[in-house]
C-alpha positions in Angstrom: -90.3 -17.1 -28.2 -87.7 -17.0 -29.3 -86.4 -14.3 -30.7 -84.5 -13.4 -34.6 -81.4 -13.4 -34.2 -81.1 -16.0 -31.4 -82.4 -18.4 -33.6 -79.6 -17.2 -35.9 -77.3 -18.5 -33.2 -78.8 -21.7 -32.6 -78.5 -22.9 -36.5 -74.9 -21.4 -36.7 -73.8 -23.1 -33.3 -75.5 -26.3 -34.1 -73.4 -26.8 -37.6 -71.1 -25.6 -35.8 -71.1 -27.9 -33.0 -72.0 -30.1 -36.2 -69.5 -29.2 -38.9 -66.6 -29.2 -35.9 -66.1 -33.4 -36.4 -66.6 -33.4 -40.2 -62.1 -32.5 -40.9 -61.3 -29.3 -42.5 -64.5 -27.5 -41.6 -65.0 -24.2 -39.9 -66.9 -25.5 -37.4 -65.4 -23.5 -34.7 -65.3 -20.7 -36.9 -68.6 -21.2 -37.7 -69.4 -20.7 -34.0 -67.3 -17.2 -33.6 -68.7 -16.5 -36.6 -72.4 -17.0 -35.2 -71.1 -15.8 -32.0 -70.6 -12.3 -34.3 -73.6 -11.8 -35.7 -75.6 -12.1 -33.4 -73.7 -9.8 -30.8 -74.5 -7.4 -33.8 -77.9 -7.5 -33.8 -77.9 -6.8 -30.5 -75.9 -4.4 -30.3 -72.8 -5.9 -28.7 -75.3 -6.1 -25.7 -74.0 -9.4 -24.4 -71.0 -9.4 -25.8 -67.6 -7.4 -25.6 -65.1 -6.6 -27.5 -62.6 -8.7 -25.0 -65.0 -11.4 -25.4 -65.4 -12.0 -28.4 -61.0 -11.9 -29.2 -61.4 -15.0 -26.7 -64.0 -16.8 -29.3 -61.4 -16.0 -32.0 -58.2 -17.3 -29.9 -59.9 -20.5 -29.0 -61.5 -21.0 -33.0 -57.6 -19.7 -34.3 -56.4 -22.7 -31.6 -59.2 -25.0 -32.6 -58.0 -24.8 -36.4 -54.3 -25.0 -36.1 -54.3 -27.8 -33.2 -56.2 -29.9 -36.5 -53.3 -29.9 -38.0 -50.7 -30.1 -35.5 -52.0 -32.9 -33.4 -52.9 -35.0 -36.5 -48.9 -34.1 -38.0 -48.2 -35.3 -34.7 -49.9 -38.5 -34.0 -48.5 -39.6 -37.8 -44.7 -38.7 -36.4 -45.1 -40.3 -33.2 -45.7 -43.5 -34.7 -42.9 -42.7 -37.6 -45.0 -41.9 -40.6 -42.0 -39.4 -42.5 -43.2 -36.7 -44.2 -44.2 -38.5 -47.3 -46.5 -39.8 -44.7 -47.7 -37.0 -43.2 -48.1 -35.4 -47.1 -49.7 -39.1 -48.6 -52.5 -39.0 -45.3 -53.2 -35.4 -46.3 -54.2 -35.9 -49.7 -56.0 -38.8 -48.8 -58.0 -37.1 -46.6 -59.8 -34.7 -49.8 -60.0 -37.8 -51.4 -61.7 -39.5 -49.0 -64.4 -37.0 -48.2 -64.5 -36.0 -52.2 -64.1 -40.0 -53.4 -65.6 -42.2 -50.0 -68.5 -39.0 -49.2 -69.2 -41.1 -46.3 -68.3 -40.1 -42.2 -66.1 -43.3 -42.7 -64.5 -42.1 -45.7 -61.7 -39.4 -44.0 -60.6 -42.0 -41.7 -59.5 -44.4 -45.3 -58.1 -41.6 -47.1 -56.0 -40.4 -44.8 -55.1 -44.4 -43.7 -54.3 -45.5 -46.9 -52.9 -41.8 -48.2 -50.3 -42.5 -45.3 -49.5 -46.3 -46.3 -49.5 -45.5 -50.2 -47.2 -42.5 -49.3 -44.5 -44.0 -46.9 -44.3 -47.2 -49.2 -43.7 -45.7 -52.2 -41.2 -43.4 -51.1 -40.0 -44.7 -48.5 -38.0 -48.3 -48.2 -39.8 -49.5 -44.8 -41.1 -52.8 -44.5 -44.4 -53.6 -44.5 -44.7 -53.2 -40.5 -43.7 -50.0 -40.2 -45.9 -48.7 -43.4 -48.4 -49.3 -41.9 -47.7 -48.6 -38.3 -47.1 -44.7 -40.0 -50.2 -45.6 -41.4 -52.2 -45.2 -38.1 -50.7 -43.2 -36.2 -52.3 -41.1 -39.7 -54.8 -42.2 -38.7 -54.8 -42.0 -34.7 -53.6 -37.8 -35.5 -56.8 -36.8 -37.2 -59.4 -38.3 -34.9 -57.4 -36.8 -31.9 -57.6 -33.9 -34.4 -61.4 -33.9 -34.2 -61.7 -34.7 -30.9 -60.0 -31.6 -29.7 -61.8 -29.0 -32.3 -64.7 -31.0 -30.7 -64.3 -30.2 -27.5 -63.1 -26.4 -28.8 -66.8 -25.7 -30.0 -68.9 -26.9 -26.7 -66.3 -25.0 -25.1 -67.0 -21.9 -26.9 -71.0 -22.8 -26.7 -70.5 -23.3 -23.3 -69.4 -19.9 -22.7 -72.1 -18.1 -25.5 -74.5 -19.8 -24.0 -73.2 -18.8 -20.4 -73.1 -15.5 -21.3 -76.2 -14.8 -22.2 -78.8 -16.4 -20.9 -76.3 -15.9 -17.0 
């Protein structure tokens, strides 16, 4: 039978993994705090300070990587800084006004396209290409965060049960 600390860990790891698939949700952060709470409840019998430090660096890398990868994707496809800013604003607008799973994707694309069309003298093809880059960058950043989260969960599982 699982004890309370294990249930808390399972819940936080599950929510963290799901959260890693939604932009700007603290997926890996929840996983880190799940490990920290588990360690505290377990009187740090399983997790050393070095292990927790590694998880903390992975958490920071996942968070920083999300923004970096999104910007790289947009820039690679020719987006200006206006397009990148528009994509970020569109992402937030999409999360709130189109709250379904794809709202942030639609918002990212439309934000980049709208900003490029308004603030640059690019033609229609270049504007759409910048929007596509922002969209692909967002998807890439989510996959990166999801991968970091999976690695963290795997490490935590290995340390506890093996």
